[in-house]
C-alpha positions as CSV (number, residue, x, y, z in Angstrom):
1,M,-43.9,-14.9,-15.9
2,D,-43.1,-17.8,-13.8
3,K,-42.0,-17.5,-10.1
4,I,-38.3,-19.3,-9.9
5,N,-36.6,-19.7,-6.6
6,Y,-33.0,-19.1,-6.1
7,E,-30.2,-20.4,-4.1
8,L,-28.3,-17.7,-1.5
9,L,-24.7,-17.1,-1.1
10,A,-22.9,-18.0,2.3
11,R,-21.9,-14.8,3.7
12,D,-18.2,-16.1,4.4
13,Y,-18.4,-17.9,0.7
14,T,-15.4,-15.4,-0.1
15,K,-12.8,-13.1,1.7
16,Y,-13.6,-9.4,1.3
17,L,-11.6,-7.0,0.8
18,G,-12.2,-3.2,1.0
19,L,-9.9,-0.8,-0.5
20,I,-9.5,3.5,0.5
21,V,-8.2,4.9,-2.9
22,L,-7.0,8.2,-3.1
23,Q,-8.5,10.4,-6.0
24,S,-5.4,11.2,-7.9
25,D,-4.0,7.2,-7.8
26,V,-3.7,5.8,-11.1
27,T,-1.7,2.7,-9.8
28,I,-3.2,0.3,-7.0
29,E,-6.3,-1.0,-8.2
30,D,-4.3,-2.4,-11.2
31,E,-2.0,-3.7,-8.3
32,F,-4.2,-5.3,-6.1
33,R,-5.8,-6.6,-8.7
34,Y,-2.2,-8.6,-9.5
35,Y,-1.4,-9.2,-6.0
36,Y,-5.1,-11.1,-5.9
37,N,-5.5,-12.5,-9.0
38,D,-5.8,-16.1,-7.5
39,Q,-7.3,-15.6,-4.2
40,P,-10.2,-16.3,-3.2
41,V,-11.7,-12.6,-2.5
42,S,-13.7,-10.1,-3.4
43,L,-11.9,-6.4,-3.6
44,M,-13.9,-3.4,-3.3
45,V,-12.9,-0.1,-4.0
46,N,-13.8,4.1,-3.3
47,R,-12.2,6.7,-4.3
48,I,-11.2,9.0,-1.3
49,P,-11.1,13.1,-2.6
50,F,-7.9,14.3,-2.9
51,E,-6.5,17.3,-4.9
52,N,-3.0,16.9,-7.2
53,E,-0.4,18.1,-4.7
54,V,1.2,16.2,-2.7
55,T,1.7,18.3,0.8
56,A,1.7,17.7,4.4
57,E,-1.4,19.9,4.3
58,T,-3.8,17.8,1.8
59,L,-2.6,14.5,3.2
60,K,-4.2,15.4,6.6
61,Q,-7.1,16.5,5.1
62,M,-8.7,13.5,4.1
63,E,-9.2,12.6,7.3
64,G,-12.1,15.0,7.1
65,H,-13.6,12.3,4.1
66,I,-13.2,9.4,5.2
67,G,-16.4,8.6,6.8
68,K,-18.1,9.7,4.3
69,T,-15.6,7.2,1.7
70,M,-16.6,3.9,4.1
71,S,-20.3,4.7,3.7
72,L,-20.4,4.3,0.0
73,F,-19.0,1.1,0.4
74,P,-22.3,-1.9,0.1
75,I,-24.2,-1.3,3.1
76,E,-24.3,-5.0,4.9
77,T,-20.5,-5.5,4.0
78,E,-19.1,-6.9,7.1
79,F,-14.8,-7.1,5.4
80,D,-12.1,-8.7,6.7
81,S,-9.7,-6.3,6.2
82,V,-9.5,-2.6,4.8
83,G,-7.0,-0.6,3.7
84,Y,-5.9,3.0,3.1
85,G,-4.1,3.2,0.5
86,C,-1.7,6.4,1.5
87,T,1.2,6.1,2.8
88,S,2.0,9.4,3.4
89,G,-1.5,10.5,4.0
90,S,-1.0,7.3,7.1
91,L,2.2,8.9,8.6
92,H,-0.5,12.6,8.4
93,I,-3.6,11.4,9.5
94,G,-1.9,8.1,12.0
95,G,-3.2,4.8,11.9
96,D,-5.3,4.3,14.8
97,K,-7.4,7.4,13.5
98,I,-7.7,5.9,10.1
99,A,-8.8,2.7,11.9
100,A,-11.2,4.3,14.0
101,L,-13.1,6.5,11.2
102,I,-13.0,3.3,9.1
103,S,-14.5,0.9,11.5
104,E,-17.7,3.5,12.8
105,T,-18.6,3.4,9.6
106,R,-18.6,0.1,8.5
107,P,-17.4,-3.4,10.6
108,S,-13.8,-5.2,9.3
109,K,-12.2,-7.3,11.7
110,S,-9.2,-5.6,10.6
111,V,-7.8,-2.1,9.4
112,S,-4.2,-1.5,7.6
113,N,-2.3,1.0,5.7
114,P,0.9,1.0,3.7
115,L,3.0,2.9,6.7
116,R,2.0,0.1,9.3
117,S,2.7,-2.5,6.9
118,A,6.1,-1.4,6.1
119,L,6.5,-1.7,9.4
120,A,5.5,-5.2,10.0
121,A,7.0,-6.5,6.5
122,F,10.6,-4.6,6.9
123,D,10.2,-7.2,10.2
124,A,9.2,-10.1,8.6
125,V,11.8,-10.4,6.1
126,G,14.4,-9.2,9.2
127,A,15.2,-5.9,7.3
128,N,17.1,-3.3,9.8
129,N,18.6,-1.2,7.3
130,V,17.0,-0.3,4.4
131,A,17.4,2.2,1.0
132,Y,14.2,4.6,0.5
133,L,13.4,5.5,-3.4
134,G,10.3,7.8,-3.0
135,P,8.5,9.9,-5.6
136,Y,8.1,13.3,-3.5
137,S,9.4,16.2,-2.1
138,E,12.6,16.2,0.5
139,Q,10.0,17.1,2.5
140,V,7.0,14.5,2.6
141,C,10.1,11.7,2.0
142,G,12.3,13.3,5.5
143,E,8.5,12.9,7.3
144,M,8.2,8.6,5.8
145,I,11.8,8.4,6.8
146,N,12.0,10.0,10.1
147,H,8.7,7.5,11.0
148,F,10.7,4.6,10.4
149,V,14.0,5.5,12.2
150,E,12.1,6.3,15.5
151,A,10.5,2.8,14.6
152,G,13.8,1.4,15.0
153,I,14.5,1.2,11.0
154,N,18.1,2.5,10.1
155,V,17.2,4.2,6.9
156,S,20.8,4.2,5.5
157,A,20.2,5.4,2.1
158,S,17.2,7.5,0.1
159,A,17.1,9.1,-3.1
160,S,13.3,10.7,-4.2
161,Y,12.5,12.4,-7.5
162,D,10.8,15.2,-6.1
163,E,7.9,15.1,-7.6
164,A,5.2,17.7,-5.9
165,E,1.9,15.7,-8.2
166,D,0.2,13.0,-8.0
167,R,-0.6,13.1,-12.1
168,F,3.0,12.5,-12.6
169,V,4.4,10.2,-9.6
170,G,0.9,8.2,-11.3
171,R,3.4,7.9,-14.9
172,I,6.6,7.3,-13.9
173,S,8.1,4.1,-15.8
174,P,8.3,0.6,-13.8
175,E,11.3,1.1,-16.2
176,S,12.8,4.1,-14.2
177,I,11.8,2.6,-10.9
178,L,13.5,-0.6,-11.6
179,R,17.0,1.0,-12.6
180,D,16.9,3.8,-10.0
181,A,15.9,1.1,-7.0
182,V,18.8,-1.0,-8.4
183,N,21.6,1.9,-8.4
184,L,20.4,2.4,-4.8
185,V,20.8,-0.6,-3.5
186,K,23.8,-1.6,-5.4
187,A,25.8,2.3,-4.2
188,N,24.6,1.3,-0.9
189,P,25.8,-2.2,-0.7
190,Q,25.2,-2.4,3.6
191,V,21.6,-2.6,2.2
192,E,18.9,-5.2,3.6
193,A,15.9,-4.3,2.0
194,V,15.1,-0.9,-0.4
195,F,11.9,0.3,0.0
196,V,9.6,1.6,-2.7
197,S,7.2,3.7,-0.8
198,C,3.7,5.3,-2.6
199,T,0.6,3.9,-4.2
200,N,1.1,5.3,-7.2
201,M,4.4,3.9,-8.2
202,K,4.1,1.6,-10.9
203,C,6.7,-1.7,-9.8
204,A,4.2,-4.4,-8.7
205,H,6.1,-6.4,-12.2
206,V,9.0,-5.3,-11.8
207,I,9.7,-5.8,-7.7
208,P,11.7,-9.6,-8.2
209,E,13.9,-8.0,-11.1
210,I,15.3,-5.3,-9.0
211,E,15.6,-9.2,-6.1
212,K,16.8,-10.6,-8.6
213,Q,19.4,-7.8,-10.0
214,T,20.4,-6.9,-5.7
215,G,20.3,-10.0,-4.0
216,K,18.2,-8.1,-1.5
217,V,14.8,-7.6,-0.9
218,A,12.4,-5.5,-2.4
219,L,9.8,-4.0,-0.9
220,S,6.1,-1.4,-2.3
221,S,3.8,0.8,-0.2
222,N,1.0,-1.6,-2.3
223,Q,3.3,-5.3,-2.4
224,V,3.6,-4.3,1.8
225,L,-0.1,-3.5,1.8
226,A,-1.8,-6.1,-0.4
227,W,1.0,-8.8,1.7
228,H,-0.7,-7.4,5.0
229,M,-4.1,-7.5,4.5
230,A,-3.8,-11.1,3.1
231,R,-1.9,-12.5,5.9
232,Q,-4.7,-10.6,8.2
233,V,-7.1,-12.9,6.8
234,G,-5.6,-16.2,6.0
235,L,-4.0,-15.7,3.0
236,T,-0.6,-16.5,0.2
237,L,0.2,-14.3,-2.7
238,G,3.1,-16.5,-4.3
239,A,6.9,-16.5,-3.9
240,E,6.2,-15.1,-7.8
241,K,5.2,-11.8,-6.7
242,G,8.5,-11.3,-4.0
243,I,10.3,-12.2,-1.2
244,L,7.9,-10.9,1.3
245,C,5.0,-12.5,-0.6
246,R,6.1,-16.2,-0.5
């Protein structure tokens, strides 16, 4: 057998992004591929154990699995950015705690989550008065809304599907989300943006249509997280994916 030589790619030939995805999430990976489809990135994904029912207790339990999930990424990978893909989980565990647990196992230049990203997105588009559309119980959604209010965001309208099980949340049709986001904004014309919460809500492809029909900014958990991570590594996602992504 002939022995042949090879050339190695430089370590920085692309941007390395890591994504922690809930075991129950059937949406975020497809939507991240959409947001990064023309970008020079290597996107690596690992799953974190999560029970189907969404409660404060099950969300908090993920804290104990973050380190193990990170350890399953390729050993020598040094990430440019890592995203923790759960909006409500970010609230109940805490962004700083998540970042610390991620960085303990694999080096990353930056760490983000949908909650932190949403606040950055509100600031970027100049939205201080927003409408909130979420899938979960009044308690789970209410805690999210309270966090935004405490951060200085006026949530003057809200609606929820009141669905406790993630297996159904991931099957809510984009057409339903489009209809209900548009109706929420039209019933509350004072809002400057509408935020669709939860990484399992399928709405990446209807975000531009919500904006077209309402004349207001439309944001979602997956969109703001993808945008925030892109911004951290110096990339722009493209105006066709929403006002935020310009």
